[in-house]
C-alpha positions in Angstrom: -36.5 56.6 23.9 -39.0 55.2 21.7 -39.1 53.4 18.4 -39.5 50.1 16.5 -37.9 47.7 14.7 -38.6 45.8 11.4 -37.9 42.6 9.9 -38.3 40.2 6.8 -36.6 36.6 6.2 -36.7 34.7 2.9 -35.9 31.3 3.1 -35.9 28.6 0.1 -34.9 24.9 0.4 -34.0 23.6 -3.1 -33.6 19.2 -2.8 -32.3 18.8 -6.0 -29.1 20.1 -5.3 -28.5 20.1 -1.5 -29.4 24.1 -1.5 -31.1 26.1 1.2 -30.5 29.7 0.9 -31.4 32.5 3.1 -31.9 35.5 2.8 -32.6 36.3 6.8 -33.0 38.8 6.2 -33.9 42.7 6.3 -34.4 44.3 9.4 -34.7 48.4 9.7 -35.0 50.2 13.0 -35.0 53.5 13.7 -33.1 55.7 15.7 -35.1 55.2 18.9 -34.9 51.5 18.8 -32.3 49.4 20.9 -31.3 46.1 20.8 -29.9 44.3 23.9 -26.6 45.0 22.9 -27.4 48.2 22.0 -29.4 49.1 25.3 -26.8 47.5 27.9 -24.1 50.2 25.9 -27.0 53.0 26.2 -26.4 52.1 30.2 -23.2 51.9 30.5 -23.1 55.6 28.9 -25.7 57.1 31.3 -23.9 56.1 34.3 -21.3 57.6 32.8 -22.7 61.2 32.3 -22.7 60.6 28.2 -26.5 61.2 27.5 -25.9 62.9 24.2 -25.0 59.8 22.7 -28.2 58.3 24.1 -30.2 60.5 22.3 -28.4 60.8 19.4 -28.9 57.2 18.6 -25.3 57.1 18.0 -23.8 54.0 16.9 -27.7 52.5 16.7 -28.0 50.0 14.3 -30.5 51.2 11.0 -30.8 48.2 9.2 -29.0 44.4 8.5 -29.0 43.1 5.4 -27.8 39.1 5.4 -27.9 36.2 3.6 -26.8 32.7 4.2 -25.9 30.0 2.1 -25.4 26.6 2.8 -24.9 23.7 0.6 -24.4 19.3 1.2 -21.6 18.5 -1.3 -22.7 14.9 -1.4 -22.7 11.8 0.8 -19.7 12.1 2.3 -17.8 15.0 1.5 -20.0 17.2 3.9 -20.9 20.8 4.4 -20.5 24.4 3.0 -21.3 27.4 3.9 -21.5 31.7 3.1 -23.0 34.3 5.3 -22.3 37.3 3.8 -23.8 40.2 6.3 -24.2 44.7 5.6 -24.4 46.4 8.8 -25.2 50.6 8.5 -25.9 52.6 11.7 -27.6 56.1 12.2 -25.2 59.6 12.3 -23.2 58.7 10.1 -20.8 55.9 11.7 -19.7 54.2 8.7 -21.0 50.6 8.0 -19.2 47.5 8.2 -19.8 43.9 6.3 -18.7 41.2 6.9 -17.7 37.6 5.3 -17.7 34.2 6.2 -17.0 30.8 4.5 -17.1 27.7 6.1 -16.9 23.9 5.8 -17.9 21.2 8.3 -18.1 17.2 8.2 -18.7 14.3 10.9 -16.6 11.5 10.1 -18.6 8.4 12.6 -17.5 9.8 16.1 -15.8 12.5 15.5 -16.6 16.4 13.4 -13.7 19.2 12.0 -15.2 22.4 10.2 -12.8 25.1 9.0 -13.8 28.5 8.2 -12.3 32.3 7.8 -14.2 35.5 8.1 -13.2 38.9 7.2 -15.3 41.9 8.1 -15.0 45.8 7.1 -15.0 47.5 10.7 -16.0 50.7 11.1 -13.0 52.4 11.2 -12.4 51.0 7.7 -9.6 48.8 8.5 -10.3 44.9 7.5 -10.2 42.2 10.3 -9.1 38.8 9.0 -9.6 35.6 11.1 -9.2 31.7 10.7 -10.7 29.1 12.6 -10.5 25.2 13.0 -12.5 23.4 15.5 -12.6 19.6 16.2 -14.3 17.3 18.7 -13.9 13.7 19.1 -14.8 11.2 21.9 -11.7 9.5 23.9 -13.7 6.3 24.2 -16.3 3.8 23.8 -19.7 4.8 26.4 -20.5 1.6 29.1 -23.2 1.5 30.9 -21.5 3.3 33.6 -20.4 6.5 32.0 -20.5 8.0 28.2 -16.3 8.4 27.1 -15.6 12.2 27.9 -15.7 14.5 24.9 -12.4 16.7 23.3 -13.0 19.1 21.8 -10.2 21.6 20.4 -10.5 25.0 18.6 -8.0 27.5 17.3 -8.0 30.7 15.9 -6.1 32.9 14.3 -6.4 36.9 13.8 -4.8 40.3 13.1 -4.3 40.2 17.4 -2.5 36.8 16.6 -3.3 33.2 17.6 -5.3 31.2 20.6 -5.9 27.6 21.0 -9.3 26.2 22.8 -9.2 22.6 24.6 -11.7 21.2 27.2 -12.6 17.6 27.8 -16.1 17.2 29.1 -18.2 13.9 30.3 -20.4 12.4 32.6 -20.4 9.5 34.6 -22.9 7.3 37.3 -25.4 4.5 36.7 -28.0 7.9 35.8 -25.1 9.7 34.8 -26.1 11.8 37.3 -21.9 13.3 37.5 -20.6 16.2 34.9 -17.5 17.5 34.8 -15.1 19.7 32.8 -11.7 20.6 32.0 -10.0 24.1 29.8 -7.9 25.9 28.5 -7.8 28.9 26.7 -4.5 29.5 25.9 -3.2 32.6 23.2 0.0 35.5 22.8 -1.5 38.4 24.8 -0.5 36.4 28.1 -3.9 36.1 28.9 -4.3 32.3 29.6 -6.3 30.9 32.0 -7.1 27.1 32.5 -10.4 25.6 34.6 -12.4 22.7 36.0 -16.2 22.2 36.9 -17.9 19.4 38.3 -22.0 18.9 39.1 -23.2 16.0 41.3 -27.2 15.5 40.5 -28.9 14.0 43.7 -32.2 12.8 44.0 -33.4 16.2 45.9 -31.0 18.5 45.1 -27.8 19.4 42.3 -24.2 20.5 44.0 -20.8 21.8 42.3 -18.6 23.5 42.0 -15.8 25.4 39.9 -12.5 26.6 39.9 -10.3 28.7 37.3 -6.5 29.8 37.3 -5.5 32.7 35.0 -2.3 35.4 34.6 -3.9 37.4 36.6 -6.9 35.9 38.6 -7.9 33.4 40.1 -11.3 32.5 41.1 -13.8 29.4 42.8 -17.1 28.9 43.4 -20.2 26.4 44.6 -23.6 26.1 44.3 -26.3 23.4 46.0 -30.0 23.7 44.9 -32.8 21.7 45.8 
């Protein structure tokens, strides 16, 4: 396989209205060009004996047009953003379109964001998703530690609801110990929780992690120096 890809990008910042506009960008790829993701799929096809899909370029992206608009909403009202993208493919694979509208705001020590997306996938169905994310420090910094940070992300989509929550932080006079705990919960019976820690020593770094789910358990330790 051989091919090429060309990309054109245009962006414009309008200070008077605090608007950033980006036609980011138009990209065209020949049928023999593979992106990283497409190369991974092609390797899977090769291992599975589906060589005809590789050489026909089936499903490879031909072009992508993306438009991004960012707008600040005054000093204390946050930022609004809009993203639209159109992807088409070789060998008559249907076009898919994606639209996303979101708002984000930082309030002193914490930040919040909400967005909605709609994707028209290759089988013609629409995939609508809604997101809320939130983060804040749990306390005030001291000489020996930064306060841990709580992060929360909630998603509602065609396949149900999902909540991801986690706490991360660093401790020590030189902030040499980092840690985190997290949980991932949905309505597909695939919940999981995990924890990790890393200690930066003068001449080495050691760490470990553990995760537990409805159908798996995993643990690891590491050392570098």
